[in-house]
C-alpha positions as CSV (number, residue, x, y, z in Angstrom):
1,M,103.0,129.0,134.3
2,P,104.9,126.3,132.3
3,V,103.3,124.9,129.2
4,E,103.2,121.4,130.6
5,I,101.1,122.5,133.6
6,I,98.6,124.2,131.3
7,G,98.4,121.1,129.1
8,G,98.1,118.9,132.1
9,L,95.3,121.0,133.6
10,A,93.5,121.1,130.3
11,G,93.7,117.3,130.0
12,I,92.4,116.7,133.5
13,L,89.5,119.0,133.0
14,C,88.5,117.6,129.6
15,T,88.8,114.1,130.9
16,I,86.8,114.5,134.1
17,S,84.1,116.3,132.1
18,F,83.1,112.9,130.7
19,L,82.7,111.2,134.1
20,P,79.2,112.5,135.1
21,Q,77.8,111.3,131.7
22,V,79.5,107.9,132.0
23,I,78.3,107.4,135.6
24,K,74.7,108.6,134.8
25,M,74.5,106.2,131.9
26,F,75.9,103.3,133.8
27,R,73.5,103.8,136.7
28,S,70.4,104.5,134.7
29,K,71.0,102.3,131.7
30,N,69.3,105.0,129.7
31,T,71.1,106.1,126.5
32,R,68.1,107.4,124.5
33,D,69.3,111.0,124.4
34,I,72.9,110.2,123.5
35,S,73.9,110.5,119.9
36,L,75.8,107.4,118.8
37,L,77.2,109.0,115.7
38,M,78.6,112.0,117.7
39,F,80.4,109.7,120.2
40,V,81.7,107.4,117.4
41,I,83.1,110.5,115.6
42,L,84.5,111.9,118.9
43,S,86.1,108.5,119.7
44,V,87.9,108.4,116.3
45,G,89.0,112.0,116.7
46,V,90.3,111.4,120.3
47,F,92.1,108.3,119.1
48,L,93.9,110.3,116.4
49,W,94.9,112.9,119.0
50,L,96.3,110.0,121.1
51,V,98.3,108.8,118.1
52,Y,99.5,112.3,117.5
53,G,100.6,112.7,121.2
54,I,102.4,109.4,121.0
55,L,104.3,110.4,117.8
56,R,105.1,113.8,119.3
57,K,106.0,112.3,122.7
58,D,103.7,114.8,124.4
59,M,102.7,113.1,127.6
60,P,99.8,115.5,128.6
61,V,98.2,114.9,125.2
62,V,98.8,111.1,125.4
63,I,97.5,110.7,129.0
64,S,94.4,112.9,128.6
65,N,93.4,111.5,125.2
66,A,93.9,107.9,126.4
67,A,91.6,108.5,129.3
68,I,89.1,110.4,127.2
69,F,89.2,107.6,124.5
70,I,88.4,105.0,127.2
71,L,85.5,107.1,128.5
72,A,84.1,108.0,125.1
73,L,84.3,104.4,123.9
74,S,82.5,103.3,127.1
75,I,79.7,105.6,126.2
76,V,79.6,104.1,122.6
77,L,79.5,100.6,124.1
78,M,76.8,101.5,126.6
79,K,74.7,103.1,123.8
80,L,75.0,99.9,121.8
81,R,74.3,97.6,124.8
82,Y,71.4,99.5,126.4
83,K,69.5,100.3,123.1
């Protein structure tokens, strides 16, 4: 299995793992059990992975971390909005 396929599959699975949480929070407007600090730290880490992927020209890393960054940041914004 080529390395790019493994990286692509890992990126897809990690990205879609955020969707159930984002959808649930959006529908319920309930963010009480979500840690703001954890998602802020995660967002910064994912952003740095995105920058790393851009610098390395590694498309699976860039695409997956861009999508994860958007989803994690949306959780942070919902947490702040629905407090």
